[in-house]
C-alpha positions in Angstrom: 0.0 0.0 0.0 2.9 2.4 0.9 4.6 1.6 -2.3 1.4 2.2 -4.3 0.9 5.7 -2.6 4.5 6.6 -3.4 4.0 5.7 -7.0 0.9 8.0 -7.1 3.0 10.9 -5.7 5.9 10.2 -8.0 6.8 13.0 -10.5 6.5 10.4 -13.2 3.0 9.3 -12.3 0.3 10.3 -14.8 -1.7 12.2 -12.2 1.3 14.3 -11.2 2.0 15.0 -14.9 -1.6 16.0 -15.5 -1.7 18.4 -12.6 1.6 19.8 -13.6 0.5 20.5 -17.1 -2.8 22.1 -15.9 -0.8 24.4 -13.6 1.7 25.3 -16.3 -1.1 26.0 -18.8 -2.8 28.3 -16.3 0.4 30.1 -15.6 1.0 30.5 -19.3 -2.4 32.1 -20.0 -2.2 34.3 -16.9 1.3 35.5 -17.8 0.4 36.3 -21.4 -2.8 38.2 -20.3 -0.6 40.2 -17.9 1.8 41.0 -20.8 -1.2 42.0 -23.0 -2.6 44.2 -20.2 0.8 46.0 -19.7 1.0 46.5 -23.4 -2.5 48.0 -23.6 -1.6 50.3 -20.6 1.6 51.4 -22.4 -0.3 51.8 -25.6 -2.8 54.1 -24.0 -0.5 56.3 -21.9 3.1 56.1 -23.1 5.0 58.4 -25.4 2.6 61.4 -25.4 3.3 65.1 -25.1 0.6 65.1 -22.4 1.0 63.3 -19.1 -1.6 60.5 -19.6 -2.6 57.9 -17.1 -5.4 55.4 -16.6 -6.9 57.6 -13.9 -7.9 60.0 -16.7 -10.5 57.4 -17.7 -12.3 57.5 -14.3 -14.5 60.5 -15.2 -15.7 58.5 -18.1 -16.8 55.7 -15.8 -18.4 57.9 -13.2 -20.2 60.3 -15.5 -23.7 59.2 -16.2 -25.4 62.3 -17.6 -24.3 61.7 -21.1 -22.2 64.8 -21.4 -18.8 64.6 -23.1 -15.8 64.7 -20.7 -14.0 68.0 -20.8 -10.5 66.9 -19.9 -8.1 66.9 -22.8 -6.3 63.9 -21.4 -9.6 61.9 -21.3 -10.5 63.0 -24.9 -7.0 61.9 -26.1 -7.4 58.5 -24.5 -10.8 58.0 -25.8 -10.5 59.4 -29.3 -6.9 58.7 -30.2 -5.3 56.0 -28.0 -8.2 53.6 -27.3 -9.2 52.9 -30.9 -5.6 52.5 -31.7 -5.1 49.8 -29.1 -8.3 48.0 -30.1 -7.2 48.0 -33.7 -3.8 46.6 -32.7 -5.5 43.8 -30.7 -8.0 42.8 -33.5 -5.5 43.1 -36.4 -2.9 41.1 -34.5 -5.4 38.4 -33.7 -6.7 38.3 -37.3 -3.3 38.0 -39.0 -2.1 35.4 -36.5 -5.1 33.1 -37.1 -5.0 33.7 -40.8 -1.4 32.5 -40.8 -2.3 29.5 -38.6 -5.1 28.4 -41.0 -3.0 28.9 -44.1 -0.2 26.8 -42.6 -2.5 23.9 -41.7 -4.4 23.8 -45.1 -1.2 24.1 -47.2 0.9 22.0 -44.7 3.6 24.5 -45.3 5.3 26.1 -42.3 6.4 29.1 -44.4 2.9 30.0 -45.6 1.2 33.2 -44.4 -1.1 35.8 -46.0 1.9 38.1 -46.7 4.1 35.4 -48.3 1.2 34.2 -50.6 0.4 37.7 -51.8 -3.0 38.2 -50.1 -1.9 41.2 -48.2 -0.4 42.7 -51.4 -3.6 42.1 -53.3 -5.8 43.8 -50.8 -3.3 46.7 -50.5 -3.0 47.0 -54.3 -6.8 47.6 -54.8 -7.0 50.0 -51.9 -4.0 52.0 -53.1 -5.3 52.2 -56.6 -8.7 53.3 -55.4 -7.0 55.9 -53.2 -5.4 57.6 -56.2 -8.5 57.4 -58.4 -7.6 54.3 -60.4 -10.0 51.9 -58.8 -13.5 50.7 -59.8 -16.2 53.3 -59.2 -18.6 51.1 -57.2 -15.9 50.0 -54.7 -16.5 53.0 -52.4 -15.7 51.2 -49.1 -12.1 50.5 -48.0 -13.3 47.2 -46.6 -14.9 46.2 -49.9 -11.8 47.3 -51.8 -9.5 45.2 -49.6 -11.9 42.2 -49.8 -11.9 42.3 -53.7 -8.1 42.6 -53.8 -7.6 39.7 -51.4 -10.0 37.5 -53.3 -8.4 38.2 -56.6 -4.8 37.6 -55.4 -5.9 34.4 -53.6 -7.5 33.2 -56.9 -4.4 34.1 -58.9 -2.1 32.2 -56.5 -4.4 29.2 -56.4 -4.7 29.1 -60.2 -1.0 29.5 -60.8 -0.2 26.8 -58.3 -2.7 24.4 -60.1 -5.2 24.2 -57.3 -8.2 24.4 -59.7 -6.9 21.4 -61.7 -8.1 19.1 -58.9 -4.6 17.6 -58.3 -2.7 17.9 -55.1 -0.7 21.1 -54.9 3.0 20.8 -53.9 3.8 23.3 -51.1 6.9 24.6 -52.9 4.9 25.4 -56.0 2.3 27.2 -53.9 5.0 29.3 -52.2 6.6 30.1 -55.6 3.2 31.1 -57.0 2.6 33.4 -54.0 6.0 35.0 -54.3 5.5 35.6 -58.0 2.0 37.1 -57.6 3.2 39.1 -54.6 6.0 40.7 -56.6 3.6 41.4 -59.5 1.1 43.2 -57.2 3.8 45.2 -55.5 5.1 46.3 -58.9 1.7 47.4 -60.0 1.1 49.4 -56.8 4.5 51.1 -57.1 4.1 51.9 -60.8 0.7 53.4 -60.1 2.1 55.6 -57.3 4.9 56.9 -59.4 2.4 58.5 -61.7 0.6 60.3 -58.8 3.3 62.2 -56.9 1.0 64.4 -55.0 -0.9 61.6 -53.3 1.9 59.1 -53.2 3.3 60.0 -49.7 0.1 59.2 -47.8 -0.4 56.0 -49.6 3.2 54.9 -49.2 3.0 55.5 -45.4 -0.2 53.4 -45.3 1.5 50.7 -47.4 4.3 50.4 -44.7 1.6 49.3 -42.3 0.3 51.8 -39.7 -2.4 52.1 -37.1 -1.6 55.7 -36.2 -4.8 57.0 -37.9 -7.2 54.5 -36.3 -10.5 55.9 -35.4 -13.7 54.7 -33.9 -15.5 54.7 -37.3 -13.5 51.7 -38.4 -14.0 49.7 -35.2 -17.5 48.3 -35.6 -16.9 46.6 -39.0 -13.5 45.3 -37.9 -14.7 44.0 -34.6 -17.9 42.3 -35.8 -16.2 40.7 -38.8 -13.2 39.6 -36.7 -15.3 38.1 -33.9 -17.5 36.2 -36.3 -14.6 34.9 -38.4 -12.5 33.9 -35.4 -15.4 32.2 -33.8 -16.1 30.2 -37.0 -12.4 29.3 -37.2 -12.5 28.0 -33.6 -15.6 26.0 -34.5 -13.6 24.3 -37.3 -10.8 23.3 -34.9 -11.9 19.6 -34.5 -11.7 19.2 -38.2 -8.3 20.8 -38.4 -7.1 18.3 -35.8 -8.1 15.5 -38.1 -6.7 17.3 -41.2 -3.3 17.3 -39.7 -3.3 13.5 -39.7 -3.4 13.5 -43.5 -6.0 13.7 -46.3 -6.7 9.9 -46.4 -7.3 9.7 -42.6 -9.4 12.9 -42.6 -11.6 11.5 -45.5 -12.0 8.2 -43.9 -13.3 10.0 -40.7 -15.9 11.8 -42.7 -14.2 15.2 -43.2 -15.2 16.9 -46.5 -11.7 18.1 -47.4 -12.8 20.4 -50.3 -15.4 22.2 -48.1 -12.9 22.5 -45.2 -10.3 24.0 -47.5 -12.8 26.5 -49.1 -14.0 27.5 -45.6 -10.4 28.1 -44.4 -9.6 30.0 -47.6 -12.7 32.2 -47.1 -11.7 32.9 -43.4 -8.1 33.7 -44.4 -9.3 36.1 -47.1 -11.8 37.9 -44.8 -9.4 38.2 -41.8 -6.6 39.5 -44.0 -8.8 41.9 -46.0 -10.4 43.6 -42.9 -7.0 44.0 -41.3 -5.4 45.5 -44.4 -8.3 47.9 -44.9 -7.7 49.4 -41.4 -3.9 49.0 -40.9 -2.3 48.4 -44.3 -0.3 45.3 -45.3 1.4 44.3 -42.1 3.7 41.3 -42.7 5.2 38.5 -40.7 2.6 38.4 -37.9 0.8 35.4 -39.6 4.2 33.7 -40.1 5.7 34.1 -36.6 2.9 33.7 -34.2 1.7 30.1 -35.2 5.3 28.8 -34.6 5.6 30.6 -31.3 2.1 29.3 -30.2 3.0 25.7 -31.2 6.3 25.8 -29.2 4.6 27.2 -26.1 1.6 24.9 -26.3 3.9 21.9 -26.7 5.3 22.5 -23.3 2.0 22.6 -21.4 -0.6 20.7 -23.4 -1.4 18.7 -26.5 -1.4 20.4 -29.9 -5.2 20.6 -30.3 -6.4 23.5 -32.4 -9.1 24.3 -29.9 -6.2 25.6 -27.7 -3.8 26.6 -30.5 -6.2 29.0 -32.1 -7.0 31.1 -29.0 -3.4 31.1 -28.0 -2.5 32.5 -31.5 -5.2 35.2 -31.0 -3.6 36.2 -27.7 0.0 36.2 -29.0 -0.9 38.1 -32.2 -2.6 40.8 -30.1 0.4 41.0 -27.8 2.8 41.3 -30.8 0.8 44.1 -32.4 0.2 46.0 -29.2 3.9 46.0 -28.3 5.0 46.7 -31.9 2.8 49.8 -31.8 4.3 51.0 -28.5 7.8 50.4 -29.9 6.9 52.2 -33.1 6.4 55.4 -31.1 9.5 54.8 -28.9 12.0 54.4 -31.8 12.0 58.0 -33.0 9.9 59.8 -30.4 8.1 62.3 -30.9 7.9 61.1 -34.5 6.3 57.8 -35.3 7.5 54.8 -37.2 5.0 52.6 -39.1 4.2 49.5 -37.1 4.7 47.4 -40.2 8.4 48.2 -40.1 8.7 46.9 -36.5 7.0 43.6 -37.4 9.3 43.3 -40.4 12.4 43.9 -38.3 11.2 41.2 -35.9 9.9 38.8 -38.6 12.7 38.8 -41.1 15.3 37.0 -38.9 12.6 34.5 -37.8 11.6 33.9 -41.5 15.3 33.2 -42.4 15.7 30.9 -39.4 12.6 29.0 -40.4 13.7 28.7 -44.0 17.1 27.3 -42.9 15.7 24.7 -40.6 15.5 21.2 -41.9 12.6 20.2 -39.8 9.8 22.7 -39.3 6.9 22.3 -37.0 3.8 21.2 -38.9 
């Protein structure tokens, strides 16, 4: 009996390992939420000519007569900083999940919306419309980005041979994405050269920036993001089966074609709404899924029910802190947040490309 109890308390016993993983998982989530909270706090108050603090929001919480708060600090927090932080959270979550879905349906660890040209397609149509070269009925930036993302996605899929019905080699898909990406960037730059007067503003947006985020863009972004992320989480059990291979997934009743189209639609929607608000921000969709897999491997199994929300949290953290750093680099001037994610993501991309064995 004594020996049996000692085995139960042994660090190698299944019960001990289960409790340990639960504790580590709880610590991981709590730690990341604290990092996100600190990032939001810094995003709201740091690097301003005014001395901002969270206490400036107290009048907003205590005022019930509907009148607008008179404090300049409160107005700055509400009108400028708060929508900026919300956009960073939503865009980071969208791009991270778009990258995760793209990597699982292509089975390619280097796949992401930016690498496969979806970001460039959305940005190209928005940029062309901004300088008067777009289609007349595409008056909404969200609609322009959606059309561009769908067109670029269709071009990459067609060039890779997806519509032929045969299996698409991951390398061929990546090469198709690189080719279409270069083509769309070339078209965008060529169009901007002809319009010098409006080129600066569009070029700044093309670098990826959330400095001009306003409350007007939040409802569409938030509703679309929540619905798309929720649908992505609902697909998680099927993604777990898809990882086992097409034959196994088909034998278990998964409609592969419908699942791939669903994921493709989600990737397009998540990328398009993010580009419409923040411009083409690269590398978030590439980096975050790999970081999430490495963290989750330490504390739990690799189920997509946990991997997807963890990617949402990590993507939000990356974008919020990248926005804070974009203000710190050349304060009081601001650096586009897309440059910060590029500086972080480029070494990671090179490291991933050089690895022989990448996480699936």
